[in-house]
Every structure is written in C-alpha cells, then in structure tokens.
C-alpha positions in Angstrom: -42.0 24.4 -18.6 -39.8 26.1 -16.0 -36.1 26.7 -16.2 -35.6 24.0 -13.5 -37.4 21.4 -15.7 -35.5 22.4 -18.7 -32.1 21.9 -16.7 -33.3 18.5 -15.3 -34.4 17.2 -18.6 -31.4 18.3 -20.4 -29.0 16.7 -17.8 -30.9 13.5 -17.6 -30.8 13.2 -21.3 -27.1 13.5 -21.3 -26.6 11.2 -18.3 -28.6 8.5 -19.8 -26.5 8.5 -23.0 -23.2 8.4 -20.9 -24.5 5.3 -19.1 -25.6 3.7 -22.4 -22.2 4.3 -23.9 -20.4 2.5 -21.0 -19.6 5.2 -18.4 -20.0 3.7 -14.9 -18.1 6.2 -12.6 -18.8 9.9 -11.9 -16.2 11.8 -9.8 -17.9 15.1 -8.3 -16.2 18.0 -6.9 -19.2 19.6 -5.1 -20.7 23.0 -6.5 -23.8 24.8 -7.0 -23.7 25.4 -10.9 -23.2 21.7 -11.6 -26.2 20.7 -9.5 -28.4 19.7 -12.6 -25.7 17.2 -13.8 -25.0 15.8 -10.4 -28.6 15.2 -9.6 -29.4 13.7 -13.0 -26.5 11.2 -12.6 -27.6 10.4 -9.0 -31.2 9.9 -9.9 -30.4 7.7 -12.8 -28.9 5.1 -10.5 -26.5 3.8 -13.2 -23.2 5.2 -11.8 -20.9 4.9 -8.8 -20.9 8.3 -7.6 -17.6 9.4 -6.0 -17.5 12.7 -4.2 -14.0 14.5 -3.7 -13.6 17.8 -1.9 -10.6 18.9 -4.1 -11.2 19.2 -8.0 -7.5 18.2 -8.6 -8.0 15.1 -6.6 -11.2 14.3 -8.5 -9.5 14.7 -11.8 -6.7 12.5 -11.0 -8.9 9.9 -9.4 -11.1 9.7 -12.6 -7.8 9.5 -14.6 -6.8 6.4 -12.5 -10.2 4.8 -13.4 -9.6 5.3 -17.1 -6.0 4.1 -16.9 -7.3 0.8 -15.1 -10.3 0.2 -17.2 -9.9 1.8 -20.7 -13.2 3.3 -20.1 -13.6 7.0 -19.2 -14.7 8.3 -15.9 -16.5 11.6 -15.8 -15.4 14.3 -13.5 -18.1 16.9 -12.8 -17.1 20.5 -11.5 -18.7 23.8 -11.0 -17.6 26.9 -12.9 -14.6 29.2 -12.2 -11.3 28.0 -10.9 -12.8 24.7 -10.1 -12.5 24.1 -13.7 -9.1 25.2 -13.9 -7.8 22.8 -11.2 -8.5 19.9 -13.5 -5.8 21.2 -15.9 -2.9 19.0 -14.6 -5.0 15.8 -14.8 -6.2 16.8 -18.4 -2.6 17.3 -19.6 -1.7 13.8 -18.1 -4.6 12.1 -19.7 -3.7 13.7 -23.0 0.0 12.9 -23.1 -0.4 9.5 -21.6 -3.3 8.6 -23.9 -5.8 7.9 -21.0 -9.6 8.3 -21.5 -11.3 11.0 -19.3 -14.5 13.0 -19.5 -14.5 16.5 -18.2 -18.0 18.0 -17.5 -17.6 21.6 -16.3 -20.7 23.5 -15.4 -20.6 27.2 -16.7 -22.7 30.4 -16.5 -25.0 31.3 -19.2 -23.7 32.9 -22.3 -24.8 36.3 -21.5 -22.7 36.5 -18.3 -19.4 35.6 -20.2 -17.1 38.5 -20.3 -19.5 40.6 -18.3 -17.8 40.8 -14.7 -20.4 38.1 -13.4 -19.2 36.3 -10.3 -17.2 33.1 -10.5 -17.3 33.3 -14.3 -14.0 32.7 -16.2 -13.4 32.0 -19.8 -14.1 28.1 -20.1 -14.4 27.8 -23.8 -11.5 25.5 -24.9 -10.1 26.1 -21.6 -7.6 23.1 -21.9 -6.6 24.2 -25.2 -4.8 21.5 -27.5 -4.8 18.8 -24.6 -8.3 17.7 -25.3 -9.3 15.1 -28.1 -12.5 17.2 -28.6 -14.3 20.2 -27.1 -18.1 20.7 -26.9 -19.6 24.1 -25.8 -23.0 22.5 -25.1 -25.9 24.8 -25.8 -28.1 26.1 -23.1 -30.9 23.6 -22.0 -33.8 23.4 -24.3 -36.9 21.2 -23.9 -37.2 20.9 -27.8 -36.9 17.7 -29.8 -34.1 18.4 -32.1 -31.9 19.9 -29.3 -32.3 17.1 -27.1 -31.5 14.7 -30.0 -28.2 16.8 -30.6 -27.4 16.5 -27.1 -27.7 12.7 -27.0 -25.4 12.6 -30.0 -23.0 14.6 -28.4 -22.7 12.3 -25.3 -22.0 9.3 -27.8 -19.5 11.4 -29.7 -17.7 12.4 -26.5 -17.2 9.0 -25.1 -16.1 7.7 -28.6 -13.4 10.4 -28.7 -12.3 9.6 -25.3 -11.6 6.0 -26.0 -10.3 6.7 -29.6 -6.9 6.6 -31.0 -5.2 8.2 -29.3 -7.5 7.8 -26.2 -7.6 11.0 -24.0 -9.7 13.7 -22.4 -12.9 15.2 -23.9 -14.3 18.4 -22.4 -17.9 19.3 -22.3 -18.8 22.7 -21.1 -22.4 22.9 -19.8 -23.9 26.5 -19.2 -26.9 26.4 -16.9 -29.2 29.2 -15.7 -30.7 29.9 -12.4 -32.7 28.5 -10.6 -30.5 25.4 -10.4 -32.5 23.6 -7.8 -35.2 21.0 -8.9 -38.9 22.1 -8.6 -39.7 19.4 -6.1 -41.8 17.3 -8.4 -40.5 14.4 -10.2 -38.4 15.3 -13.4 -40.0 12.4 -15.0 -43.2 14.3 -15.2 -41.6 16.9 -17.5 -40.0 14.2 -19.6 -43.5 12.4 -19.9 -45.1 15.7 -21.2 -42.1 16.1 -23.9 -42.3 12.4 -24.8 -45.5 12.7 -26.6 -44.3 15.5 -28.8 -40.7 14.4 -29.2 -40.5 10.4 -29.0 -37.1 10.1 -30.5 -35.7 12.6 -28.1 -37.2 11.5 -24.8 -36.3 7.9 -24.3 -37.9 5.7 -21.7 -36.0 3.2 -19.5 -36.9 0.3 -21.6 -34.3 1.4 -24.3 -31.0 -0.3 -23.9 -28.6 1.0 -26.4 -27.2 4.3 -27.1 -28.9 7.0 -29.3 -26.2 6.8 -31.6 -23.4 4.1 -31.5 -20.1 5.4 -32.7 -17.8 2.8 -33.8 -14.1 2.5 -32.6 -11.6 2.4 -35.5 -8.3 0.6 -34.7 -6.0 0.7 -37.9 -3.8 -2.3 -38.6 -1.0 -2.5 -41.0 -1.7 -3.5 -44.5 -0.3 -6.7 -46.0 2.3 -4.6 -47.9 3.4 -3.1 -44.8 3.8 -6.3 -43.0 5.6 -7.6 -46.1 8.1 -4.9 -45.9 8.9 -5.5 -42.2 9.2 -9.3 -43.0 11.8 -8.4 -45.5 13.8 -6.3 -43.1 13.7 -8.8 -40.4 14.8 -11.7 -42.9 17.8 -9.5 -43.8 18.6 -8.4 -40.3 21.4 -10.2 -38.4 21.3 -7.9 -35.3 17.5 -6.8 -34.8 16.3 -5.3 -31.6 12.9 -4.6 -30.2 12.4 -1.5 -27.9 9.1 -1.6 -26.0 8.4 1.8 -24.3 5.3 2.7 -21.9 2.1 1.6 -23.5 -1.5 2.4 -22.9 -2.4 -1.1 -23.6 0.5 -2.9 -21.8 -1.2 -6.2 -21.5 -1.6 -6.8 -25.3 1.6 -5.3 -26.3 3.6 -7.2 -23.6 2.2 -10.5 -24.7 2.7 -9.7 -28.4 6.2 -8.5 -27.9 7.0 -11.7 -26.0 5.7 -13.9 -28.8 7.5 -11.9 -31.3 10.9 -12.1 -29.4 10.6 -15.9 -28.7 9.6 -16.7 -32.2 12.3 -14.6 -34.0 14.9 -14.7 -31.2 15.0 -10.8 -31.0 16.2 -9.0 -27.7 13.6 -7.0 -26.0 14.5 -3.9 -24.1 11.4 -3.7 -21.9 10.3 -0.6 -20.1 8.5 -1.3 -16.8 5.4 0.4 -18.0 5.4 -1.6 -21.5 3.9 -4.9 -20.4 6.8 -6.8 -21.7 9.1 -6.9 -18.8 7.3 -9.2 -16.2 5.7 -12.5 -16.5 7.1 -13.4 -20.1 10.4 -14.7 -19.2 10.5 -18.2 -20.8 12.9 -17.4 -23.5 14.8 -15.0 -21.4 14.7 -12.4 -24.2 13.4 -9.4 -22.0 16.2 -7.1 -20.8 15.9 -5.1 -17.6 19.6 -4.1 -17.0 19.9 -2.0 -20.0 19.7 1.4 -18.1 22.9 0.3 -16.3 25.1 -1.3 -18.9 24.2 1.1 -21.8 25.9 3.8 -19.8 29.3 2.1 -20.6 30.8 3.3 -24.0 32.6 0.0 -24.7 29.2 -1.8 -24.3 27.4 0.5 -26.6 30.1 0.0 -29.4 29.6 -3.6 -29.1 25.9 -3.5 -29.3 25.0 -2.1 -32.7 21.9 -3.1 -34.2 21.1 -3.3 -37.8 17.3 -2.8 -37.2 15.4 -1.3 -34.4 11.8 -1.8 -34.1 10.1 0.7 -31.5 6.7 0.4 -30.0 5.0 2.5 -27.3 6.1 5.9 -26.2 9.7 7.1 -25.3 11.4 4.8 -22.8 12.0 5.9 -19.2 15.7 5.2 -19.4 17.9 8.2 -20.4 20.7 5.8 -21.1 18.5 3.9 -23.6 17.3 7.1 -25.2 20.9 8.2 -25.8 21.7 4.8 -27.2 18.9 4.9 -29.7 19.9 8.6 -30.6 23.4 7.6 -31.3 22.8 4.4 -33.3 23.7 5.3 -36.8 21.6 3.2 -39.2 18.8 3.7 -41.8 16.3 1.3 -40.2 14.7 2.8 -36.9 11.0 1.7 -37.4 8.2 3.0 -35.2 4.8 1.2 -35.2 2.0 3.1 -33.5 -1.7 3.4 -34.3 -2.3 7.0 -33.4 -1.7 10.4 -35.0 0.7 11.4 -32.2 4.4 11.7 -33.2 6.4 9.1 -31.2 9.9 10.3 -32.4 11.3 13.2 -30.6 14.7 11.8 -31.3 14.1 12.4 -35.0 15.9 9.1 -35.7 13.0 7.1 -37.1 13.5 6.3 -40.8 10.0 4.5 -41.1 6.7 5.1 -39.1 4.0 2.6 -39.7 0.5 3.6 -38.6 -1.2 0.6 -37.2 -1.7 -1.4 -34.0 1.6 -2.5 -32.6 0.5 -5.5 -30.7 -1.4 -6.9 -33.9 1.7 -6.1 -36.2 4.1 -7.9 -33.8 1.7 -10.8 -33.6 1.4 -11.1 -37.3 5.2 -10.8 -37.7 5.7 -13.7 -35.2 3.3 -15.9 -37.1 4.6 -15.3 -40.6 8.4 -14.7 -40.3 10.8 -17.5 -40.4 13.8 -17.2 -38.0 16.4 -15.8 -39.9 20.1 -16.4 -39.6 21.4 -14.0 -36.9 24.9 -12.9 -35.7 25.7 -15.7 -33.3 27.0 -13.2 -30.8 24.2 -10.7 -31.0 21.5 -12.4 -28.7 23.9 -14.2 -26.4 25.8 -11.0 -25.6 22.5 -9.2 -24.4 21.7 -12.1 -22.3 25.2 -12.3 -20.9 25.2 -8.6 -20.1 21.7 -8.9 -18.4 23.1 -11.8 -16.2 26.4 -10.0 -15.5 24.7 -6.7 -14.3 22.1 -8.8 -12.2 25.0 -10.6 -10.2 26.9 -7.4 -9.9 23.8 -5.9 -8.0 23.0 -8.7 -5.7 25.7 -7.7 -3.2 24.8 -4.0 -3.0 21.0 -4.6 -3.1 21.4 -7.3 -0.2 23.4 -5.1 2.2 21.9 -4.3 5.6 22.3 -1.3 7.7 21.3 2.3 7.2 24.7 3.4 6.1 24.5 1.1 3.1 20.8 1.1 2.0 19.7 3.0 -1.1 16.5 3.5 -2.7 17.2 1.0 -5.5 16.9 -1.6 -2.8 13.3 -0.5 -2.1 12.4 -0.7 -5.8 13.7 -4.2 -6.0 12.0 -5.4 -2.9 8.7 -3.9 -3.8 8.9 -5.3 -7.4 9.5 -8.8 -6.0 6.9 -8.6 -3.0 3.7 -7.9 -5.1 1.7 -11.2 -5.7 1.4 -12.8 -9.1 -1.1 -10.6 -11.3 -0.8 -7.8 -8.9 -0.4 -4.1 -9.8 2.3 -1.6 -9.1 1.7 2.2 -9.5 5.1 4.0 -9.7 5.4 7.8 -9.3 7.5 9.8 -11.4 10.9 11.2 -10.5 13.3 8.8 -8.9 10.8 5.7 -8.2 10.3 5.0 -11.7 13.9 5.4 -12.6 14.8 2.9 -9.7 12.3 0.3 -10.9 13.6 0.7 -14.3 17.2 0.2 -13.2 17.2 -1.9 -10.3 13.7 -3.5 -10.3 14.8 -6.4 -12.4 12.4 -8.9 -13.9 10.2 -11.6 -12.6 8.4 -14.7 -14.0 5.2 -13.9 -12.3 3.0 -11.5 -14.1 2.9 -7.8 -12.7 1.0 -4.9 -14.0 2.9 -1.6 -13.7 1.1 1.8 -14.1 2.4 5.2 -13.8 1.7 8.9 -14.9 4.6 9.1 -17.5 2.6 11.4 -19.9 4.3 14.6 -18.3 6.3 12.6 -15.6 5.1 14.9 -12.7 4.6 14.0 -9.2 1.4 15.7 -8.8 -2.0 13.6 -8.3 0.1 10.4 -7.7 -1.9 9.2 -4.8 -5.3 10.1 -6.4 -4.4 8.3 -9.6 -3.2 5.3 -7.7 -6.5 5.0 -5.8 -8.4 5.5 -8.9 -6.4 2.6 -10.6 -7.2 0.5 -7.6 -10.9 1.3 -7.7 -11.1 0.5 -11.4 -9.2 -2.7 -10.9 -11.2 -3.8 -7.8 -8.0 -5.1 -5.9 -5.5 -3.8 -3.6 -2.6 -1.8 -5.5 0.9 -1.1 -4.3 2.1 2.5 -4.9 5.9 3.4 -4.7 6.4 7.2 -4.3 8.5 9.9 -2.4 7.8 12.0 0.4 7.4 15.2 -1.9 4.7 13.2 -3.9 2.9 12.2 -0.7 2.8 15.9 0.5 1.8 17.1 -3.1 -1.3 15.1 -2.9 -2.2 14.8 0.6 -6.0 15.6 -0.1 -5.8 12.4 -2.3 -5.9 10.2 0.8 -9.4 11.3 1.5 -10.4 8.9 -1.2 -9.3 6.0 0.9 -12.7 6.1 2.3 -13.9 4.7 -0.9 -14.6 0.9 -0.1 -12.9 -0.3 -3.4 -10.0 2.3 -3.4 -7.4 0.2 -1.5 -3.6 1.1 -1.9 -0.6 0.2 0.2 1.6 3.4 -0.3 5.3 2.6 0.0 6.7 6.1 0.7 10.5 6.7 0.5 11.2 9.5 2.9 14.4 11.2 2.2 13.0 14.6 3.5 13.1 16.4 0.2 13.8 16.3 -3.4 16.4 13.3 -3.7 16.6 13.5 -7.5 18.3 16.9 -7.4 21.3 15.1 -5.8 22.0 13.6 -9.0 22.2 16.9 -11.0 25.1 19.2 -11.1 23.2 21.8 -8.9 24.0 19.8 -5.8 27.5 21.5 -6.0 25.8 24.9 -5.5 25.6 25.4 -1.7 24.3 27.3 0.3 21.6 27.7 -2.2 20.9 24.1 -3.1 19.6 22.8 0.0 16.8 25.4 0.8 15.9 26.0 -2.9 16.2 22.5 -4.5 16.7 19.7 -2.0 13.7 21.5 0.0 13.8 19.6 3.3 10.2 19.8 4.9 10.5 17.9 8.1 6.9 16.6 7.7 6.6 13.0 9.0 4.4 10.5 7.0 3.2 9.3 10.2 1.3 12.5 10.9 -0.2 12.4 7.5 -1.4 8.9 8.0 -2.9 9.8 11.4 -4.8 12.8 9.9 -6.5 10.4 7.5 -7.0 7.6 9.9 -4.7 5.3 8.0 -2.3 2.6 9.5 1.3 3.7 9.4 4.5 1.7 9.9 8.2 2.5 9.3 9.9 -0.3 7.7 13.6 -1.3 6.9 14.3 -2.3 3.4 15.4 -5.8 4.5 11.9 -6.4 5.9 9.9 -4.5 3.1 8.9 -7.5 1.0 7.3 -9.3 4.0 5.6 -6.1 5.0 4.3 -5.4 1.6 2.9 -9.0 1.2 1.1 -8.9 4.6 -0.4 -5.4 3.8 -1.6 -6.7 0.3 -3.3 -9.7 2.0 -4.9 -7.5 4.6 -6.6 -5.4 1.9 -6.7 -2.2 3.5 -5.0 1.4 2.5 -1.8 2.0 4.8 1.4 3.8 4.5 4.7 2.0 4.8 7.6 4.5 5.3 11.1 3.7 4.4 13.5 6.2 5.7 16.6 7.1 3.6 19.2 9.7 3.5 19.5 11.7 0.3 23.4 12.0 0.2 24.0 8.4 1.4 21.5 7.2 -1.4 23.3 9.2 -4.0 26.6 7.7 -3.0 25.3 4.2 -2.8 23.5 4.3 -6.0 26.5 5.6 -7.7 28.6 2.7 -6.3 25.9 0.2 -7.5 26.2 1.7 -11.0 29.8 1.5 -11.1 29.8 -2.1 -10.3 27.2 -2.8 -12.8 29.1 -1.0 -15.5 32.4 -2.6 -14.5 30.7 -6.0 -14.8 29.3 -5.1 -18.1 32.7 -4.0 -19.6 34.2 -7.5 -18.3 31.3 -9.3 -19.9 32.1 -7.6 -23.3 35.9 -8.1 -23.0 35.5 -11.7 -22.4 32.7 -12.5 -24.7 
C-alpha cells in the first residue's frame, strides 16, 4: 500500500470518528500539508466545509461556532506559521472555556529540527492553553494503530466539551506524496477491512468507536445543606452572576433562586441572568454606576455573597467585592479552574452552579431578611435608571455618547435575539448603560482575554452556529483588526449586522490618565487612522449606512428583519464621548447618593 493510501485511510478514520462524536463543522485555511485531512472530511460528506483565507479568521470563526452550539468545530491548517496564527483563538477558547478542535498538519518526525522548509516546532505549540494535546503518530495501515487513532478522536472531542470546555490540539505529521493516487480511497480500506475488521469500520456503523462520557459534578447533599444553613442565617445575601459559558441555564437558575429567596442579583450582561427574567425585579443592571459612590457601598454591606460564573466585567463591582469584609464569600463552579483572582473567597464549592442554585431555590425557606436590604438595591436601580433617561435621550452630535448606542442596540434586538459584544468599551457600555429588558436576549462576547482581535470572525461563527441573524456591537479598531473576517459573510448562514462605533481610534484610552500626556498621547495611544467603514464595506460587497444614535433602534430592527450582513456606522468623537459619559456617570452617582440618604 502506497504512502498516499496510508495518508488517505488514516485521515478518513479520524474524520469518521469526529463525525460520530458530533462534530459537524470544519473550518479550513488552505494548505498543502493538510490535504489528506481536508480531502477526507470533504469525501465523508458529514461536515459543513468552511474555507477561510486567513488562519486567524478560521480559528475565531470556529471559536464562534463552539460558543454558539457547545459543540467543537475543527479548524484545519497546514504546518509552520499557519499553525502559529491560531494562537490568539486558542487562548480565547481556553480562558472563555469554549470548545475547539485544532488540527495542524506537520512534517514527518525526521524533518523536525533539521532545517526543513516550513517546519517549526509544533509539539505543544499552544502550551498550557490546551485541555489536551495529541502528537498523532505517522499514518499506518495497521489495525492497532487505526484503533488507537479512532480512540484519540473520541478523547479529543470529549476533552473539548469537558469541564472546563476548551481547545484540544492534534498535530498530524504527513509524508509526501500528499495527493491521492486517483483511485477510490475505499479500495484501500476494503483491503484492510478483511484483516482488521475492528479498525476499519463501514458506513453502516452509527456510533463512535469509543464513547467517552461527560462528567458534570454536582454538589453533594452535605454541601447543599451547608449553603442552606448560611442562607437561612443571612439577613443581607447577594448573588453575583458573572460571564458564563452556559448562560441560558445559569440565568434561568439565578432568576428562580432570586425570586424564591428574595436575593438581589448583580447580573453581568454575559451571565444570562440580566435579560428576560425580570418578573420579580431582582436583577440589577445599574450597579456599575452606583457602586462607584462610597456612600452607596457603605450602605450595601452584605453578610453573604454567592458568586457564580467568571469575574464580572464591571471594575466597580470587582472593587466592591474586594473591599467587602466578611467571612462568607462563596464561589460555586464545576471546573478545576480557579475563579477567585481577588483572593476573597472563603468557600469554593466544586459543582454545577445552575444545578446548585436550582436545588437551593427548591429546598430553602425564605428567611427573615433585613427589610431595607432588597428594597435599597431596587431603589438604587430605579434611581440610576431615571437619572440616565435624560442624557441617553438627548439628540445632536454635541451631546451624544457611546452609552446611548449601547442602550439603543440592547433595546432594538428582537426577543430571543443574539447580541455579540466586542471587548474594550462596547462591553463596558452595555454593562453600565444597556439596562435590562423583559424580552429574552442572548449576549455573547470574547471575555476570556478581553481582546479586540477576531471580533467579527467570532460573531460570524456565532451566527452560523445559531442559524439566525446576530447583531454585533464593536468599535472601529476592532473592525480594522479583523477586516479579513468579513470574507466569511459569503457563508449563507453567517449573517451579522455590525454596529460600528467609529471614533477614529482607541477611545478607551481617553478614560485613562495617559490622555494628559500630549503630544505623545494622540499618535501613540489614541491612534487615529482615518479609514472609513464605508470603504471596508464596499471592499467586501456589504451594504453600509451611517446612522444617528436617535435612529439606530429602528435601523437595527430593519436590518435584522432583512437578514443580510451589513455595517451600520455610528460616528462619535472620542473627547466628546468622554465628557458626556463622565457627566452621565456623575448624574447617576448623585441620584444614587440621594436614594441612600432618603431611604
């Protein structure tokens, strides 16, 4: 049997097991060394094959698919720097606990470290950021080797969706010649099947070669009992829901818990607990503003804090938690990753947070609370919301700021719609000014590393995974950073309405002390670029429209109904935005102080 046959049989066996384990999407960055894997996946006919010209785009698009579905997509690259270009997406997948399969083609072992062209060290290329790494052996048409390869595929998918979910790297060395012989690869498989019936499986086999169970730990009865006792003794309990990989389940459980036990919830936009669950009015969204006020923090001293999800977006909330002096900050999380960089947790429970909150809601009796506790949180929420109505409703370029854009976008998306939020200022604006809404809204973002790279590619991957039009809120630098990602708008199921806040540079730096250091600040930090989003849209054949914040809601609604990718640009001024934002924050803080003083 030729080398081509070995490569084809080897790659086909792996592709079969990926499909049987549930993988349905393959993102390809074209290359020669990866040809056996790509052809095997294409011939199998079980995958949606998605071609990307840029490896970084391919990685982030696959990441978005995993975020949307909970099932890893596989990204396939050739050897060398092609594999290195996946590193940012791998890191984000790791830290945001999103499933991803990374299949890198490699040169044969004899060429490693031997000055061979396009050969770099790919063994454990991504270091600690993968859940598991497999340096796959050279292809071999032998029964035990093929059986082992099939188990590797099952193990890889299981690790990618495990606890925590994340990226799994498989490195495939292939020798020349890589191209097929011209005959049907099935002929080589038929010849092997007689000698190795377990290793070569025909198309009638439905299940995977090895089924790897997914363990999801839950709290023991003793742990639930301990939490019940703490809740029964608490007069001022608080639930903090941070960004979650399972936001739908966590949000619903947090809402049931809050309503059953009358506990305020500080709900991050990415937690699943902020939108669509407002019957009891327990979810707070204005905390990022009113917790900046010292008098308010002094009046809001809990005696028990339950924390679920990752670290919240709000710096004000993080500072508040860091300075709350008590011996009962409880973290509930199912994975081995440590979720307490503040070092304030006094108890860490290893178990499914949604399950734990649901069981507590069912089994706990509503205890006697401090009568002012819950009402003060709600009073502050209403006071801050009322204080923001006037600045958020102003018209005219001299009064607009980017918090208005976030508020309009959040309110415009249809019920059960999806918002993808970029890092930097957009997620902060959604957190501070986006408010709440009674209609369900799914919010997704890359908060693992909080970078602005790969934003459009990830959003397009999320849209393809969900199968409906997604609205993405991002800045002009994120647009330029991932311009190649717009090539994926050619995918028929990747439809995103991009709302681009264009302030011609890095607006977030205007909120840092470095802004006082001209003449170096503007060219080295704010970095005005002068590139118009209209030209970027034209390059990719996308509709573009410049929209005033006052008309943004209507334009977003129309664009979502149309169901086609497009760019809606909102022009702002960095310095005006800073001034108007600070004025809005001052109004909110003043309203919060008054609410506390008159409570």
